[in-house]
gemmi code that builds the backbone of each chain (N, CA, C; Angstrom):
import gemmi

chains = {
    "A": [
        ("UNK", (30.803, 58.411, 39.677), (31.840, 59.638, 40.401), (32.093, 58.794, 41.673)),
        ("UNK", (33.517, 58.978, 41.875), (34.122, 58.588, 43.183), (33.242, 59.180, 44.340)),
        ("UNK", (33.057, 58.279, 45.453), (32.050, 58.939, 46.685), (32.862, 60.174, 47.169)),
        ("UNK", (34.055, 60.164, 47.730), (34.397, 61.623, 48.460), (34.165, 62.671, 48.116)),
        ("UNK", (34.852, 62.363, 46.409), (34.467, 63.639, 45.548), (33.014, 64.408, 45.140)),
        ("UNK", (32.012, 63.160, 45.375), (30.726, 63.546, 45.054), (30.078, 64.355, 45.892)),
        ("UNK", (30.704, 63.562, 47.290), (30.524, 64.885, 48.620), (30.826, 65.666, 48.330)),
        ("UNK", (32.205, 66.245, 47.958), (32.821, 67.259, 47.868), (31.952, 68.375, 46.995)),
        ("UNK", (31.491, 67.735, 45.685), (30.966, 68.635, 44.704), (29.622, 69.169, 45.452)),
        ("UNK", (28.559, 67.884, 45.993), (27.836, 68.471, 46.868), (27.641, 69.701, 47.503)),
        ("UNK", (28.599, 69.356, 48.757), (28.835, 70.631, 49.530), (29.305, 71.633, 48.976)),
        ("UNK", (30.000, 71.772, 47.833), (30.620, 72.983, 47.082), (29.225, 73.531, 46.575)),
        ("UNK", (28.203, 72.951, 46.178), (27.017, 73.244, 45.467), (26.104, 74.092, 46.324)),
        ("UNK", (26.119, 73.315, 47.856), (25.464, 73.785, 48.693), (25.905, 75.284, 49.239)),
        ("UNK", (27.115, 75.135, 49.371), (27.900, 76.673, 49.983), (27.749, 77.685, 49.178)),
        ("UNK", (27.865, 77.239, 47.548), (27.359, 78.251, 46.568), (26.111, 78.882, 46.763)),
        ("UNK", (25.348, 78.000, 46.875), (23.717, 78.199, 46.823), (23.724, 79.377, 48.112)),
        ("UNK", (23.947, 79.126, 49.515), (24.013, 79.540, 50.551), (24.416, 80.890, 50.041)),
        ("UNK", (25.711, 81.128, 49.581), (26.443, 82.316, 49.552), (25.276, 83.326, 48.537)),
        ("UNK", (25.143, 82.463, 47.279), (24.179, 83.241, 46.556), (23.251, 84.023, 46.715)),
        ("UNK", (22.428, 83.395, 47.917), (20.996, 84.283, 48.434), (21.291, 85.794, 48.689)),
        ("UNK", (22.666, 86.127, 48.759), (22.618, 87.621, 48.915), (23.203, 88.179, 47.670)),
        ("UNK", (23.022, 87.430, 46.798), (23.817, 88.281, 45.564), (23.512, 89.302, 44.916)),
        ("UNK", (24.024, 90.461, 44.809), (23.450, 91.696, 44.629), (22.506, 91.895, 43.589)),
        ("UNK", (22.758, 90.893, 42.416), (21.938, 91.089, 40.969), (21.121, 89.961, 41.172)),
        ("UNK", (20.528, 89.308, 42.466), (19.392, 88.667, 42.487), (19.932, 87.278, 42.888)),
        ("UNK", (18.836, 86.290, 43.396), (19.564, 84.987, 44.195), (19.081, 84.148, 42.793)),
        ("UNK", (18.214, 84.756, 42.123), (17.581, 83.369, 40.866), (18.978, 83.622, 39.950)),
        ("UNK", (19.020, 84.785, 39.342), (20.272, 84.735, 38.427), (21.262, 84.137, 38.711)),
        ("UNK", (21.569, 84.236, 40.134), (22.803, 83.256, 40.708), (22.640, 82.083, 40.525)),
        ("UNK", (21.540, 81.470, 40.528), (21.364, 79.665, 40.809), (21.108, 79.334, 39.673)),
        ("UNK", (20.697, 80.284, 38.475), (20.373, 79.848, 36.930), (22.108, 79.711, 36.710)),
        ("UNK", (22.882, 80.610, 37.079), (24.085, 80.734, 36.464), (25.046, 79.734, 36.941)),
        ("UNK", (24.815, 79.380, 38.110), (25.638, 78.367, 38.818), (25.084, 76.860, 38.156)),
        ("UNK", (23.830, 76.871, 38.156), (23.416, 75.102, 37.392), (23.900, 75.095, 35.838)),
        ("UNK", (24.034, 76.243, 35.459), (24.300, 75.957, 33.992), (25.999, 75.545, 34.457)),
        ("UNK", (26.835, 76.287, 34.898), (28.395, 76.136, 35.234), (28.593, 74.702, 35.571)),
        ("UNK", (27.707, 74.080, 36.433), (27.548, 72.692, 37.098), (27.193, 71.723, 36.129)),
        ("UNK", (26.104, 71.807, 35.488), (25.671, 71.090, 34.237), (26.788, 70.974, 32.927)),
        ("UNK", (27.550, 72.177, 32.810), (28.335, 72.055, 31.787), (29.533, 71.070, 32.130)),
        ("UNK", (29.787, 70.773, 33.273), (30.887, 70.070, 33.586), (30.483, 68.728, 34.203)),
        ("UNK", (28.933, 68.336, 33.801), (28.367, 66.884, 34.500), (29.100, 65.880, 33.937)),
        ("UNK", (29.826, 66.058, 32.730), (30.146, 64.237, 32.407), (31.766, 64.090, 32.291)),
        ("UNK", (32.248, 65.233, 33.382), (33.958, 64.931, 33.586), (33.729, 63.756, 34.549)),
        ("UNK", (34.820, 63.149, 34.396), (34.714, 61.692, 35.077), (36.410, 61.644, 35.655)),
        ("UNK", (37.480, 62.434, 35.448), (38.656, 61.785, 35.662), (38.534, 62.944, 37.095)),
        ("UNK", (38.999, 61.998, 38.075), (39.343, 62.965, 39.432), (40.096, 63.928, 39.186)),
        ("UNK", (41.216, 64.017, 38.420), (41.822, 65.212, 38.769), (40.972, 66.306, 38.211)),
        ("UNK", (40.574, 66.326, 37.007), (39.703, 67.096, 36.736), (38.546, 67.924, 37.599)),
        ("UNK", (38.128, 66.755, 38.367), (36.705, 67.199, 38.984), (37.706, 67.747, 40.404)),
        ("UNK", (38.914, 67.514, 40.752), (39.636, 68.407, 41.758), (39.879, 69.693, 41.369)),
        ("UNK", (40.043, 69.971, 39.981), (40.519, 70.990, 39.514), (39.264, 71.898, 39.490)),
        ("UNK", (38.155, 71.828, 39.180), (36.836, 72.225, 39.024), (36.557, 72.489, 40.541)),
        ("UNK", (36.561, 71.566, 41.524), (36.026, 71.869, 42.720), (37.047, 73.266, 43.262)),
        ("UNK", (38.551, 72.857, 43.208), (39.235, 74.286, 43.384), (38.686, 75.441, 42.872)),
        ("UNK", (38.239, 75.608, 41.740), (37.548, 76.497, 41.271), (36.720, 77.242, 41.556)),
        ("UNK", (36.020, 76.408, 42.302), (34.796, 76.641, 43.143), (35.087, 77.381, 44.275)),
        ("UNK", (35.966, 76.756, 44.672), (36.197, 77.196, 46.121), (36.819, 78.723, 45.990)),
        ("UNK", (37.517, 78.899, 44.910), (37.895, 80.343, 44.763), (36.908, 81.173, 44.485)),
        ("UNK", (35.654, 80.671, 43.889), (34.665, 81.356, 43.419), (33.853, 81.716, 44.845)),
        ("UNK", (33.754, 80.824, 45.684), (33.237, 81.075, 46.877), (34.396, 82.252, 48.053)),
        ("UNK", (35.614, 82.202, 47.652), (36.503, 82.975, 48.467), (36.156, 84.644, 47.641)),
        ("UNK", (35.733, 84.461, 46.580), (35.722, 85.706, 45.670), (34.269, 86.554, 46.186)),
        ("UNK", (33.237, 85.700, 46.289), (32.115, 86.008, 46.821), (32.149, 86.547, 48.081)),
        ("UNK", (32.773, 85.916, 48.908), (32.974, 86.300, 49.998), (33.641, 87.889, 50.340)),
        ("UNK", (34.774, 87.741, 49.663), (35.358, 89.485, 49.644), (34.211, 90.358, 48.805)),
        ("UNK", (33.728, 90.167, 47.995), (32.505, 91.059, 47.293), (31.769, 91.496, 48.537)),
        ("UNK", (30.974, 90.441, 49.355), (30.285, 90.934, 50.329), (30.996, 91.596, 51.351)),
        ("UNK", (32.043, 91.473, 51.635), (32.752, 92.026, 52.707), (33.176, 93.257, 52.366)),
        ("UNK", (33.436, 93.582, 50.836), (33.943, 94.939, 50.514), (32.436, 95.845, 50.219)),
        ("UNK", (31.580, 95.236, 50.043), (30.044, 95.881, 49.959), (30.114, 96.287, 51.475)),
        ("UNK", (29.927, 95.651, 52.360), (29.619, 95.919, 53.704), (30.391, 97.083, 54.155)),
        ("UNK", (32.007, 97.370, 53.956), (32.592, 98.017, 54.341), (32.351, 99.394, 53.319)),
        ("UNK", (32.027, 99.269, 52.554), (31.600, 100.578, 51.717), (30.207, 101.053, 52.317)),
        ("UNK", (29.390, 100.244, 52.503), (28.079, 101.163, 52.948), (28.167, 101.561, 54.368)),
        ("UNK", (29.130, 100.908, 55.299), (29.143, 101.256, 56.455), (30.153, 102.466, 56.465)),
        ("UNK", (31.142, 102.690, 55.644), (31.685, 103.931, 55.693), (30.896, 105.194, 55.013)),
        ("UNK", (30.171, 104.805, 54.221), (29.276, 105.745, 53.500), (28.278, 106.477, 54.468)),
        ("UNK", (27.833, 105.447, 55.412), (26.998, 105.770, 56.562), (27.517, 106.947, 57.406)),
        ("UNK", (28.562, 106.595, 57.912), (29.574, 107.030, 59.258), (30.520, 108.135, 58.684)),
        ("UNK", (30.723, 108.593, 57.744), (31.716, 109.534, 57.115), (30.962, 110.481, 56.128)),
        ("UNK", (31.661, 111.931, 56.485), (30.591, 113.102, 55.602), (31.488, 113.218, 54.485)),
        ("UNK", (30.554, 113.761, 53.353), (31.018, 113.606, 52.173), (32.034, 114.259, 51.664)),
        ("UNK", (32.899, 115.115, 52.672), (33.567, 115.681, 51.876), (35.044, 115.138, 52.352)),
        ("UNK", (34.753, 114.426, 53.371), (35.630, 113.289, 53.840), (35.961, 112.528, 52.959)),
        ("UNK", (34.897, 112.061, 52.585), (35.077, 110.663, 51.693), (35.557, 111.044, 50.550)),
        ("UNK", (35.370, 112.280, 50.016), (36.119, 112.744, 48.668), (37.210, 112.596, 48.999)),
        ("UNK", (37.888, 113.022, 50.171), (39.238, 113.135, 50.262), (39.821, 111.598, 50.492)),
        ("UNK", (39.411, 110.771, 51.279), (39.620, 109.239, 51.326), (39.329, 108.803, 50.025)),
        ("UNK", (38.522, 109.248, 49.131), (38.677, 108.233, 47.967), (37.840, 106.985, 48.240)),
        ("UNK", (36.544, 106.932, 49.096), (35.665, 105.920, 49.228), (34.593, 106.317, 49.001)),
        ("UNK", (34.105, 105.169, 48.607), (32.566, 105.340, 48.328), (32.516, 105.811, 47.026)),
        ("UNK", (33.153, 105.177, 46.083), (32.919, 105.649, 44.731), (31.906, 105.049, 44.103)),
        ("UNK", (31.232, 105.671, 43.134), (29.955, 105.097, 42.399), (30.034, 103.726, 41.868)),
        ("UNK", (31.127, 102.991, 42.123), (31.236, 101.637, 41.551), (30.321, 100.762, 41.880)),
        ("UNK", (29.877, 101.215, 43.391), (29.305, 99.948, 44.010), (27.638, 100.361, 43.480)),
    ],
    "B": [
        ("UNK", (1.483, 64.322, 113.169), (2.514, 65.158, 112.505), (2.461, 64.683, 110.737)),
        ("UNK", (2.311, 63.234, 110.484), (1.847, 62.955, 108.945), (0.911, 63.880, 108.493)),
        ("UNK", (-0.245, 64.510, 109.355), (-1.467, 65.019, 108.726), (-0.803, 66.548, 108.401)),
        ("UNK", (0.125, 66.931, 109.230), (0.393, 68.372, 108.925), (1.313, 68.712, 108.321)),
        ("UNK", (1.944, 67.568, 107.444), (3.058, 67.495, 106.383), (1.906, 67.322, 105.252)),
        ("UNK", (0.943, 66.421, 105.161), (-0.264, 66.276, 104.065), (-0.745, 67.471, 104.023)),
        ("UNK", (-1.295, 68.070, 104.897), (-2.076, 69.396, 105.050), (-1.286, 70.579, 104.094)),
        ("UNK", (-0.107, 70.521, 104.638), (0.794, 71.548, 103.900), (0.905, 71.027, 102.618)),
        ("UNK", (1.420, 69.995, 101.991), (1.037, 69.610, 100.709), (0.165, 69.974, 99.999)),
        ("UNK", (-0.857, 69.513, 100.486), (-2.215, 70.085, 99.566), (-2.464, 71.362, 99.634)),
        ("UNK", (-2.110, 71.961, 101.031), (-2.277, 73.790, 100.703), (-1.671, 74.310, 99.531)),
        ("UNK", (-0.168, 73.353, 99.451), (0.555, 73.989, 98.391), (-0.006, 73.439, 97.057)),
        ("UNK", (-0.370, 72.568, 96.906), (-0.998, 72.058, 95.661), (-1.790, 73.277, 94.676)),
        ("UNK", (-2.873, 73.801, 95.398), (-3.588, 74.462, 94.595), (-3.229, 75.853, 94.179)),
        ("UNK", (-2.115, 76.224, 95.229), (-1.654, 77.426, 94.447), (-1.380, 77.822, 93.179)),
        ("UNK", (-0.643, 76.813, 92.658), (-0.464, 76.979, 90.986), (-1.549, 77.038, 90.371)),
        ("UNK", (-2.518, 76.462, 90.586), (-3.639, 76.238, 89.749), (-4.551, 77.371, 89.701)),
        ("UNK", (-4.500, 78.131, 90.850), (-5.141, 79.460, 91.515), (-4.449, 80.378, 90.432)),
        ("UNK", (-3.265, 80.322, 90.405), (-2.768, 81.662, 89.433), (-2.925, 81.732, 88.370)),
        ("UNK", (-3.668, 80.409, 88.069), (-3.955, 79.986, 86.423), (-5.488, 80.453, 86.426)),
        ("UNK", (-6.228, 79.971, 87.185), (-7.728, 80.409, 87.312), (-7.892, 81.995, 87.518)),
        ("UNK", (-7.391, 82.239, 88.803), (-8.281, 83.743, 89.607), (-7.184, 84.094, 90.520)),
        ("UNK", (-7.310, 85.255, 90.939), (-6.240, 85.619, 91.937), (-7.059, 85.572, 93.275)),
        ("UNK", (-8.070, 84.610, 93.244), (-9.136, 84.579, 94.674), (-8.204, 84.104, 95.739)),
        ("UNK", (-7.713, 84.532, 96.681), (-7.042, 83.725, 97.506), (-8.081, 82.979, 98.742)),
        ("UNK", (-9.373, 83.440, 98.759), (-10.295, 82.639, 99.487), (-10.142, 81.330, 98.998)),
        ("UNK", (-10.175, 80.991, 97.862), (-10.058, 79.674, 97.351), (-8.942, 78.824, 97.078)),
        ("UNK", (-7.876, 79.590, 97.803), (-6.481, 78.996, 97.887), (-6.572, 77.827, 98.410)),
        ("UNK", (-7.083, 77.491, 99.595), (-6.868, 76.203, 100.560), (-7.509, 75.418, 100.018)),
        ("UNK", (-8.827, 75.575, 99.021), (-9.872, 74.808, 98.743), (-10.094, 74.129, 97.414)),
        ("UNK", (-9.221, 74.417, 96.246), (-9.650, 74.257, 95.000), (-8.759, 73.180, 94.553)),
        ("UNK", (-9.028, 72.144, 95.474), (-8.510, 70.760, 95.347), (-9.489, 69.539, 94.704)),
        ("UNK", (-9.718, 69.733, 93.487), (-10.880, 68.639, 92.906), (-10.330, 67.307, 93.153)),
        ("UNK", (-9.155, 66.876, 93.463), (-8.569, 65.606, 93.378), (-8.755, 65.214, 94.651)),
        ("UNK", (-8.390, 66.005, 95.804), (-7.706, 65.187, 97.127), (-8.523, 65.180, 97.882)),
        ("UNK", (-9.498, 64.367, 97.878), (-10.812, 64.358, 99.027), (-10.705, 62.990, 99.732)),
        ("UNK", (-9.637, 62.675, 99.933), (-9.502, 61.496, 100.733), (-9.898, 61.433, 102.258)),
        ("UNK", (-11.003, 61.151, 102.665), (-11.464, 61.614, 103.882), (-10.329, 60.561, 105.169)),
        ("UNK", (-9.507, 59.985, 104.745), (-9.035, 59.509, 105.834), (-7.901, 60.106, 106.537)),
        ("UNK", (-7.056, 61.037, 105.813), (-5.913, 61.657, 106.533), (-6.548, 63.150, 106.734)),
        ("UNK", (-7.734, 63.116, 106.251), (-8.015, 64.599, 106.699), (-9.179, 64.474, 107.964)),
        ("UNK", (-8.946, 63.253, 108.631), (-9.803, 63.055, 109.770), (-8.677, 63.605, 110.958)),
        ("UNK", (-7.450, 63.755, 110.574), (-6.842, 64.158, 111.690), (-6.596, 65.480, 111.907)),
        ("UNK", (-7.293, 65.853, 110.992), (-7.143, 68.016, 110.777), (-7.957, 68.020, 112.048)),
        ("UNK", (-8.153, 69.149, 112.329), (-9.247, 69.786, 113.469), (-10.353, 70.178, 112.775)),
        ("UNK", (-11.242, 69.642, 113.283), (-12.608, 69.676, 112.780), (-13.208, 70.849, 112.067)),
        ("UNK", (-12.415, 72.204, 112.584), (-12.964, 73.538, 112.116), (-12.113, 73.661, 110.752)),
        ("UNK", (-11.128, 73.397, 110.711), (-10.574, 73.298, 109.389), (-11.351, 72.380, 108.490)),
        ("UNK", (-11.490, 71.473, 108.738), (-12.405, 70.535, 107.747), (-13.897, 71.088, 107.314)),
        ("UNK", (-14.638, 71.988, 107.996), (-15.686, 72.167, 107.594), (-15.362, 73.375, 106.827)),
        ("UNK", (-13.975, 73.825, 107.205), (-13.769, 75.381, 106.215), (-13.721, 74.651, 104.696)),
        ("UNK", (-12.757, 73.812, 104.940), (-12.452, 73.082, 103.351), (-13.559, 72.512, 102.498)),
        ("UNK", (-14.518, 71.825, 103.256), (-15.779, 71.575, 102.785), (-16.421, 72.846, 102.187)),
        ("UNK", (-16.585, 73.540, 103.085), (-17.539, 74.826, 102.101), (-16.958, 75.560, 101.345)),
        ("UNK", (-15.435, 75.437, 100.996), (-14.881, 76.475, 100.367), (-14.421, 75.929, 98.727)),
        ("UNK", (-14.815, 74.503, 99.057), (-14.468, 73.867, 97.999), (-14.931, 73.957, 96.781)),
        ("UNK", (-14.613, 74.472, 95.805), (-14.908, 74.951, 94.567), (-14.467, 74.150, 93.174)),
        ("UNK", (-14.533, 73.590, 92.321), (-13.684, 73.098, 91.646), (-13.686, 73.715, 90.493)),
        ("UNK", (-12.742, 74.549, 90.373), (-12.214, 75.214, 89.176), (-12.145, 74.446, 88.278)),
        ("UNK", (-12.773, 75.264, 87.131), (-13.181, 74.184, 86.096), (-12.106, 74.135, 85.061)),
        ("UNK", (-11.347, 75.581, 85.083), (-10.449, 75.595, 84.064), (-9.024, 74.484, 84.712)),
        ("UNK", (-9.268, 74.000, 85.803), (-7.697, 73.362, 86.220), (-8.203, 72.137, 86.832)),
        ("UNK", (-8.292, 71.021, 85.554), (-8.566, 69.704, 85.715), (-7.193, 69.028, 85.863)),
        ("UNK", (-6.035, 69.381, 85.150), (-4.796, 69.004, 85.204), (-4.013, 69.922, 85.739)),
        ("UNK", (-3.142, 70.026, 86.559), (-1.999, 71.162, 86.870), (-1.186, 71.046, 85.282)),
        ("UNK", (-1.156, 72.352, 84.954), (-0.575, 72.355, 83.571), (0.215, 73.624, 83.483)),
        ("UNK", (1.282, 73.671, 83.097), (2.071, 75.161, 82.962), (2.082, 75.377, 81.465)),
        ("UNK", (1.636, 76.800, 81.102), (1.621, 76.825, 79.543), (2.771, 77.699, 79.188)),
        ("UNK", (3.843, 77.021, 78.641), (5.038, 77.851, 77.734), (4.629, 78.035, 76.422)),
        ("UNK", (5.408, 79.046, 76.016), (5.372, 79.365, 74.328), (5.999, 78.838, 73.697)),
        ("UNK", (5.285, 77.993, 72.633), (6.244, 77.239, 71.622), (5.372, 76.990, 70.559)),
        ("UNK", (5.950, 76.424, 69.678), (4.982, 75.762, 68.325), (4.401, 74.941, 68.460)),
        ("UNK", (2.917, 74.734, 67.735), (2.150, 73.493, 67.735), (2.945, 72.287, 67.427)),
        ("UNK", (2.677, 71.203, 68.392), (3.452, 70.132, 68.176), (3.258, 69.535, 66.548)),
        ("UNK", (4.414, 69.326, 65.999), (4.307, 68.334, 64.895), (3.563, 66.901, 65.164)),
        ("UNK", (2.800, 66.773, 64.042), (2.186, 65.409, 63.703), (2.828, 64.946, 62.390)),
        ("UNK", (2.775, 63.508, 61.871), (3.339, 63.246, 60.708), (2.357, 63.786, 59.478)),
        ("UNK", (0.993, 64.206, 59.651), (0.043, 64.825, 58.448), (0.836, 65.946, 58.626)),
        ("UNK", (0.765, 66.941, 58.995), (1.416, 68.402, 59.114), (2.830, 68.333, 58.204)),
        ("UNK", (3.628, 67.306, 58.936), (4.739, 67.234, 58.394), (4.793, 66.741, 56.779)),
        ("UNK", (3.835, 66.069, 56.463), (3.591, 65.526, 55.069), (3.283, 66.838, 54.254)),
        ("UNK", (2.237, 67.423, 54.824), (1.664, 68.667, 54.211), (2.542, 69.674, 53.942)),
        ("UNK", (3.315, 69.575, 54.843), (4.474, 70.654, 54.558), (5.364, 70.478, 53.729)),
        ("UNK", (5.835, 69.483, 53.572), (6.587, 68.979, 52.331), (6.172, 68.869, 51.234)),
        ("UNK", (5.105, 68.449, 51.029), (4.117, 68.313, 49.467), (4.248, 70.021, 49.258)),
        ("UNK", (3.862, 70.547, 50.330), (3.703, 72.186, 49.880), (5.029, 72.858, 49.218)),
        ("UNK", (6.042, 72.544, 49.811), (7.168, 72.986, 49.422), (7.598, 72.398, 48.434)),
        ("UNK", (7.262, 70.896, 47.785), (7.781, 70.263, 46.874), (6.884, 70.589, 45.515)),
        ("UNK", (5.683, 71.424, 45.922), (4.726, 71.948, 44.655), (5.055, 73.511, 44.079)),
        ("UNK", (6.018, 74.027, 45.064), (6.518, 75.235, 44.692), (7.615, 75.047, 43.997)),
        ("UNK", (8.260, 74.245, 43.827), (9.645, 74.277, 43.438), (9.250, 74.239, 41.805)),
        ("UNK", (9.963, 74.835, 40.978), (9.447, 75.080, 39.659), (10.090, 73.562, 38.648)),
        ("UNK", (10.892, 73.097, 39.109), (11.160, 71.864, 38.140), (10.237, 70.459, 38.757)),
        ("UNK", (9.490, 70.688, 39.624), (8.844, 69.682, 40.022), (6.991, 69.846, 39.105)),
        ("UNK", (6.805, 68.701, 38.251), (5.389, 68.643, 38.049), (4.518, 68.151, 39.131)),
        ("UNK", (3.535, 69.371, 39.473), (2.772, 69.164, 40.852), (1.903, 67.720, 40.267)),
        ("UNK", (1.492, 67.688, 39.429), (0.474, 66.448, 38.784), (1.104, 65.168, 39.160)),
        ("UNK", (2.533, 65.018, 38.986), (3.139, 63.721, 38.969), (3.673, 63.615, 40.415)),
        ("UNK", (3.656, 64.602, 41.411), (3.968, 64.450, 42.620), (3.127, 63.688, 43.762)),
        ("UNK", (3.986, 62.673, 44.240), (3.182, 61.724, 45.138), (4.209, 61.625, 46.163)),
        ("UNK", (3.839, 60.726, 47.361), (4.445, 60.584, 48.561), (5.907, 59.927, 47.970)),
        ("UNK", (5.359, 58.903, 47.496), (6.482, 57.933, 47.355), (7.065, 58.014, 46.073)),
        ("UNK", (7.099, 59.238, 45.171), (8.085, 59.104, 44.047), (9.299, 59.588, 44.291)),
        ("UNK", (10.088, 58.894, 43.582), (11.464, 59.045, 43.611), (12.136, 60.293, 42.879)),
        ("UNK", (13.203, 60.938, 43.414), (13.470, 62.354, 42.798), (14.029, 62.122, 41.728)),
        ("UNK", (14.848, 60.998, 41.693), (15.810, 60.945, 40.490), (15.076, 60.289, 39.111)),
        ("UNK", (14.608, 59.104, 39.750), (13.810, 58.204, 38.737), (12.544, 58.635, 38.521)),
        ("UNK", (11.658, 58.885, 39.308), (10.196, 59.279, 38.825), (10.024, 60.964, 38.325)),
        ("UNK", (10.463, 61.761, 39.037), (10.474, 63.122, 38.743), (11.510, 63.723, 37.876)),
        ("UNK", (12.605, 62.907, 37.442), (13.545, 63.148, 36.461), (14.297, 64.562, 37.270)),
        ("UNK", (14.551, 64.543, 38.269), (15.386, 65.621, 38.580), (16.928, 65.131, 38.868)),
        ("UNK", (17.852, 66.090, 39.290), (19.221, 65.745, 39.211), (19.555, 65.860, 40.580)),
        ("UNK", (20.694, 65.455, 40.984), (20.947, 65.482, 42.302), (21.419, 66.750, 42.706)),
        ("UNK", (21.819, 67.749, 41.864), (21.660, 68.852, 42.326), (20.772, 69.695, 42.835)),
        ("UNK", (19.727, 68.930, 42.043), (18.040, 69.405, 42.269), (17.439, 69.101, 43.936)),
        ("UNK", (18.072, 67.910, 43.861), (18.024, 66.918, 45.049), (18.560, 67.896, 46.287)),
        ("UNK", (19.491, 68.277, 46.101), (20.582, 69.550, 47.086), (19.656, 70.353, 47.591)),
        ("UNK", (19.082, 71.044, 46.308), (17.998, 72.261, 46.541), (16.912, 72.091, 46.988)),
        ("UNK", (16.564, 70.868, 46.832), (14.922, 70.348, 47.791), (15.578, 69.951, 48.920)),
        ("UNK", (16.268, 69.726, 49.497), (16.826, 69.170, 50.937), (17.095, 70.541, 51.627)),
        ("UNK", (18.058, 71.917, 50.855), (18.089, 73.346, 51.376), (16.693, 73.552, 51.619)),
        ("UNK", (15.707, 73.745, 50.953), (14.435, 74.124, 50.710), (13.671, 73.644, 52.348)),
        ("UNK", (13.903, 72.347, 52.655), (13.241, 71.451, 53.556), (14.220, 72.332, 54.844)),
        ("UNK", (15.326, 72.392, 55.082), (15.689, 72.934, 55.810), (15.331, 74.378, 56.430)),
        ("UNK", (15.610, 74.951, 55.449), (14.588, 76.043, 55.586), (13.501, 75.925, 55.991)),
        ("UNK", (12.307, 75.273, 55.685), (10.893, 74.880, 55.930), (10.876, 74.629, 57.587)),
        ("UNK", (11.637, 73.703, 58.197), (11.561, 73.017, 59.281), (12.720, 73.635, 60.099)),
        ("UNK", (13.678, 74.580, 59.751), (14.417, 75.062, 60.367), (15.354, 74.704, 61.094)),
        ("UNK", (15.981, 73.307, 60.834), (16.981, 72.590, 61.163), (18.166, 72.250, 60.226)),
        ("UNK", (19.348, 71.995, 60.563), (20.381, 71.620, 59.627), (20.232, 70.344, 59.256)),
        ("UNK", (20.246, 69.699, 57.990), (20.112, 68.369, 57.606), (21.628, 67.902, 57.130)),
        ("UNK", (22.638, 67.305, 57.887), (23.931, 67.189, 57.537), (23.732, 66.177, 56.032)),
        ("UNK", (25.056, 66.358, 55.416), (25.290, 66.023, 53.915), (25.046, 64.666, 54.161)),
        ("UNK", (25.679, 63.858, 54.999), (25.619, 62.294, 55.086), (24.139, 61.650, 54.893)),
        ("UNK", (23.637, 62.405, 55.605), (21.830, 61.802, 55.747), (21.340, 62.315, 54.903)),
        ("UNK", (21.293, 63.417, 53.876), (21.179, 64.145, 52.955), (21.066, 63.448, 51.650)),
        ("UNK", (22.110, 62.921, 51.540), (22.493, 62.109, 50.344), (21.040, 60.994, 50.277)),
        ("UNK", (20.863, 60.451, 51.040), (19.631, 59.367, 51.268), (18.310, 59.637, 51.261)),
        ("UNK", (17.944, 60.838, 51.036), (16.874, 61.240, 51.182), (16.150, 61.496, 49.522)),
        ("UNK", (15.644, 60.750, 49.298), (15.371, 60.217, 47.667), (13.681, 60.612, 47.431)),
        ("UNK", (12.938, 60.323, 48.293), (11.555, 60.743, 48.222), (10.854, 61.598, 49.397)),
        ("UNK", (9.599, 61.957, 48.985), (8.878, 62.737, 49.862), (8.835, 62.225, 51.280)),
        ("UNK", (8.513, 60.725, 50.940), (8.123, 60.056, 52.182), (9.704, 59.874, 52.703)),
        ("UNK", (10.348, 59.385, 52.354), (11.791, 59.315, 53.072), (11.884, 60.717, 54.014)),
        ("UNK", (11.754, 61.801, 53.208), (12.173, 63.172, 54.087), (11.237, 63.358, 55.382)),
        ("UNK", (9.794, 62.623, 55.173), (8.794, 62.985, 56.287), (9.256, 62.107, 57.177)),
        ("UNK", (9.800, 60.687, 57.110), (10.439, 59.770, 57.631), (11.766, 60.628, 58.706)),
        ("UNK", (12.300, 61.182, 58.017), (13.499, 61.509, 58.576), (13.366, 62.540, 59.690)),
        ("UNK", (12.513, 63.540, 58.988), (12.150, 64.802, 60.034), (11.066, 64.226, 61.041)),
        ("UNK", (10.285, 63.228, 61.314), (9.876, 62.551, 62.152), (10.817, 62.076, 63.063)),
        ("UNK", (11.700, 61.275, 62.594), (12.657, 60.516, 63.357), (13.326, 61.945, 64.143)),
        ("UNK", (14.105, 62.988, 63.373), (14.568, 64.102, 64.165), (13.811, 64.891, 65.201)),
        ("UNK", (12.720, 64.786, 64.813), (11.774, 65.674, 66.052), (11.200, 65.212, 67.004)),
        ("UNK", (11.207, 63.628, 66.633), (10.806, 62.787, 67.678), (9.035, 62.810, 67.616)),
        ("UNK", (8.646, 62.744, 66.429), (7.333, 62.492, 66.489), (6.783, 61.139, 66.045)),
        ("UNK", (6.349, 60.402, 67.034), (5.308, 59.265, 66.701), (4.081, 58.887, 66.443)),
        ("UNK", (3.469, 57.850, 65.883), (2.046, 57.648, 66.027), (1.957, 56.181, 66.084)),
    ],
}
model = gemmi.Model(1)
for chain_id, residues in chains.items():
    chain = gemmi.Chain(chain_id)
    for i, (resn, *xyz) in enumerate(residues, 1):
        res = gemmi.Residue()
        res.name, res.seqid = resn, gemmi.SeqId(i, " ")
        for name, pos in zip(("N", "CA", "C"), xyz):
            atom = gemmi.Atom()
            atom.name, atom.element = name, gemmi.Element(name[0])
            atom.pos, atom.b_iso = gemmi.Position(*pos), 0.0
            res.add_atom(atom)
        chain.add_residue(res)
    model.add_chain(chain)
structure = gemmi.Structure()
structure.add_model(model)
structure.setup_entities()
């Protein structure tokens, strides 16, 4: 594997691991899935393919970030607003 | 004049030690186990000198003037090695029987480069400081890790 790409893959894995610690369904679950996902693409040698996969990984990082942000937003809203007002604003739906 | 300065210095020295041992201010001027050089003291008035000699009590708790700050116990190579091995034994992909200080992660223990990333992350958590990727790539055995941490934390033996 080309060296700068190797470093980027490592960095990606590390970032995803750090983010996965707070995953709502469990850090272990996240780690397993992450490992599987990385192992599936173990034998890819084409740098363009690797670059594409790394970009996919970055998108996942963004999604996780938004997920956590949304979760935080929702809990804060629930804590500081009363029930009726929440109903009016349609926030704090039972999806979380 | 020199004697006065010297007397002042000598008087100031036991103050810190007295705070450590007790609040007894009668011992203040006299808890000096170290400086009993008779030559400069001969310039001091004789009454003072007799007072010094009477009141000299060597406070046993203070042989060395030291201040005690709150901190973790100092690291030794042994303790670092123990902690590193302990963390490695807890990792589920490693067989604890095969683990030795010189076992290579990729070759001997059959791990993956991704597993090595996880191991380095666990070490970062254990020792509380970040290991940059450039240097983390090179740490391929427990001995390397111990050496690296000892270098970073200034632990020599």
